C-alpha positions in Angstrom: 90.8 -42.0 36.3 93.7 -43.7 38.5 92.7 -45.2 41.7 93.1 -43.4 45.0 95.7 -46.3 46.3 97.8 -46.0 42.5 98.0 -42.3 43.5 99.3 -42.8 47.1 101.8 -45.4 45.8 103.1 -43.6 43.4 103.4 -40.3 45.8 105.3 -42.7 48.2 107.4 -43.5 45.5 108.6 -40.3 44.0 108.9 -39.5 47.8 111.4 -42.0 48.2 113.1 -41.5 45.2 113.0 -37.8 46.2 114.9 -38.9 49.3 117.0 -41.3 47.9 118.1 -38.8 45.5 119.1 -36.0 47.9 121.3 -38.7 50.1 122.8 -40.0 47.1 124.1 -36.6 45.9 125.5 -35.7 49.3 127.1 -39.0 49.8 128.7 -39.4 46.3 128.8 -35.8 44.9 129.3 -32.4 45.8 127.3 -31.7 49.3 128.6 -28.3 49.0 127.0 -27.7 45.5 123.7 -29.3 46.8 123.7 -26.5 49.6 124.6 -23.8 47.0 122.1 -24.7 44.8 119.9 -25.2 47.2 120.8 -22.1 48.9 121.0 -23.3 52.6 124.3 -21.3 53.2 127.9 -22.4 53.0 128.7 -25.0 55.8 132.5 -25.6 57.6 131.9 -29.1 58.1 129.5 -31.3 55.9 129.4 -34.0 58.6 126.2 -33.0 59.7 124.9 -33.3 56.2 126.4 -36.3 55.7 124.3 -37.8 58.8 121.0 -35.9 57.8 121.3 -38.0 54.2 121.9 -41.3 55.7 119.1 -40.9 58.2 116.7 -40.0 55.4 117.8 -42.4 53.0 117.4 -45.5 56.1 113.6 -43.3 57.1 112.5 -43.4 53.6 112.8 -47.6 53.4 109.8 -47.4 56.0 107.4 -45.6 53.6 107.9 -48.5 51.1 105.4 -50.9 53.0 103.1 -48.1 53.8 103.1 -47.7 49.9 102.2 -51.1 49.3 99.8 -52.1 51.9 98.8 -49.4 54.1 95.7 -51.4 56.1 98.8 -53.5 56.8 101.6 -51.4 57.6 99.1 -48.2 58.7 101.3 -47.1 61.4 104.1 -46.8 58.8 101.4 -45.1 56.1 100.7 -42.7 59.3 104.3 -42.1 60.4 105.1 -41.3 57.0 103.1 -38.2 56.7 104.5 -37.1 60.2 107.6 -37.7 58.6 107.0 -34.9 55.8 104.8 -32.5 57.8 107.2 -32.4 61.0 110.4 -31.6 59.0 108.3 -29.6 56.3 106.7 -27.4 59.6 110.6 -27.2 61.2 111.9 -25.6 58.0 108.8 -23.3 57.6 109.4 -22.2 61.0 113.0 -22.3 61.2 113.4 -19.7 58.1 110.4 -17.2 60.2 112.5 -17.3 63.2 115.6 -16.7 61.5 117.2 -19.9 62.4 117.4 -21.2 58.6 118.4 -19.3 55.6 115.5 -18.5 52.8 116.4 -21.5 51.0 114.6 -23.8 53.6 111.8 -22.8 51.9 112.1 -25.0 49.2 112.6 -28.1 51.8 109.6 -26.4 53.2 107.5 -26.9 50.0 108.7 -30.6 48.9 108.1 -31.9 52.0 104.7 -29.7 52.5 103.6 -30.6 49.2 104.4 -34.9 49.7 103.1 -34.7 53.2 99.9 -32.7 52.5 99.1 -35.2 49.4 99.6 -38.4 51.1 97.8 -37.1 53.9 94.6 -36.4 51.8 94.9 -39.8 49.6 95.8 -41.8 52.8 92.3 -40.1 54.6 90.7 -41.2 51.5 92.3 -44.8 51.6 91.3 -45.2 55.0 87.2 -43.5 54.3 87.2 -45.9 51.3 88.1 -49.0 53.6 89.9 -52.3 52.9 89.1 -53.9 49.8 88.6 -58.1 49.4 92.4 -58.7 48.5 93.6 -56.1 51.5 94.4 -57.3 54.8 92.1 -56.4 57.4 89.1 -56.9 54.7 85.7 -58.7 56.3 82.9 -59.3 54.4 
């Protein structure tokens, strides 16, 4: 069975890859095609989507140190969970209140799944405590 830290690292990296895939598709592909595929609604201007994609890719870079060492980069580790669950909640509420098309439920499911899995794994990692080679380990 895989170690909790290894699972956490894998899930975080999968999330980073997903975010970068989204961003690169928008920046170098057809953003309208992506919006249509995800059923996010047709847009007159793609400027917001380009901006969102760049910010998403930059945000993902802050996840990488936490994937490597959640004890040393504790703030990054907890903020990556927040960075998944807050948008997921926003997408769900946006659809529920009629501000966003139903396609945003797909983004809710993706961010929510990553966020909850990362939360549970991170809680377990901190419950287990640091190991001898970890930052902050004390005998």
